[in-house]
C-alpha positions, 0 to 999 in steps of 0.5 A: 558535504552531504545534505543530511546524515543519519548516524547509527541507523539500525537496519532491519537485519539488526546491523547498524549503518550511517546513511547519507542523503544528497539532493533527495537521494541516498548517497551512501550507506555504511560506516561513514565516520568522517562524513560531514553534513549540513544536518546530522541526526544521531539515533539511539540503538533501538531506532530502526530505519527502513526504506520508506513504507509504501501503502499500496491501497488507500483512498485519499482523494480529499474531494471524493464523496464516498471514501476520502482522506488527506494524504498526509493524514495517512502518510507521513504523520504515520511514518508512511512515505508513499501512498497509492490511492486505489481508484478514487478518481477516474478520467474525469477527476484525476487532474484535480487529484494530481494538482492536490498531490503536488502540495503534500509532504507525502508522495502520492500516486494513483491507480486510475479507476477504469470508470471515468467517474471514479468513486462518485458512487458505489456502483461506478461500473454498472453503467457501460457509458462510464467505461471510456477507454479512450478517456482513460488512456488519455488520462494515463498519458497526461499523468505518466508519473502520477498514475502508476496503475489501474483499478477495477472493483469487481463486486456484484454491487459495483458492476451490476449487470455488466459481469466480467465486461469491466474487467475485460475492458480493464485488461484491454486498457492495461495492454494499451498502456504498456502493461500497467499494473492492474489492481482488482477488488474482489467482493461479493459475487457475481462475478465469481472469484474463479471467473475473475482469476481466470483473466488475471496473471502477470502484472495483476494484483488481487486485493482483499485477498483474505476477505471472509466472504464466500467469494474468497481465495479459499474453498469451503474446505479451506484449500486454495481455489484452483483458479487462484493458484493458476493465476498466482502461477501466472504471476498474479500477486496477493494484496491485503487491502484490509479496509472496513469489510475485507479481512478475516483472521480465520482466512488469513490464518488458514492461508498463511498456515498453508504457505499462502502469504500476501505479497503486499500489506496495504490498508484500504484506509480512509478517514472513517476506518482510520479514526474509528478503526479497525484500520487506524493506520498502516503501522497498526496492520503491519503489527497485526502480522506479527500475530499471524506469524510473519517476521519483522523482515517479512513485514517490512519487505511487504511495505517496501521492496515488494510493493515498489516492485508490484507498482514499478516504483523503481526508485523507491522501496530499497535502502540502496545508493541512488534510490529516493531518500524515502525512509521510515524511522521506527521502534518495535514496542513490546506491549499488549495490543488488540487487533480486530478484523472486519468480521469482529474477531480479535487477536492479541499481540505482544509487539507493534511497530511505532513510527517516529518519523518519515523522511521523503526526498531527504525532508523529515516529518516527525510523527506525534510520538517522534515529536516527544521521544528521546530517540533523537540525540542531535 
């Protein structure tokens, strides 16, 4: 007797399967005709089920004075089962965030800002006194399950006169903390992206990879910067981190046309760009990538398996027996939809992801659409 049985789940491949959940884990997948469960959900043929969507770059620490949101407002209510806060908290306030996260339906993890103050102000890395590696290491050790990586925002407006010093400190901390993943924000120079990329490689994630600023991954001629290519060859990953100021259709199209695809799709969402756009939610940005030429399978992979691998979430991101029972139920709607980048340019798409429910550890939360939809037969 299973706890929960999902019948007739359409997988990303198009095949249908039954999924059994027991004790918060995926217990079996396949044709489970004789299986019995405490709760059974039978789906219509047009409902897809994937591993739970993971948004690898968000800002959802509710007490942040600059970029904040409620984890569940950007998580399960939009079909996202796990959200990663990217540096809203540092050593001074990560304890508070970890306590808040315990009461959320969404799985919440954090990338620790290498500044002890987190995003208390926009230039959190401008004062070297706020970069205390001992405090940061202690914070990582206090929260080995909650803190899954580090974050360094390497814009001129953030680091002030400190140049590459904060990034070098982050790399040193990374080594001291078992080579934790390090997400690096790139914005306006200085420092230049060339100088930043020279320090990056395996275990590092360059976010805002398709930003339209001069300090971007493409040269003025539109080719991939040599330093970025070398870092990618060393293992550096590219993350979208769309946000309010960090995504250009022109850069994305030029890059993708050259075979430069993002490794992970993330939102850089917080309350303002969720409510007022242009982000709205992870599903909206996933849908945008249909217009950029990615397939259904490629998009789902970049919010499940690839991001789980990048952030070492070993029990998530896969529809595999033994993994966490984190699942997203969704449709693909065929309808006209307009997308706006952070430069004000627009593109029109013909289909979009429509999340219906998020299942976290076997517990289901319906989205607004899922509450009124016909897809659940029982």
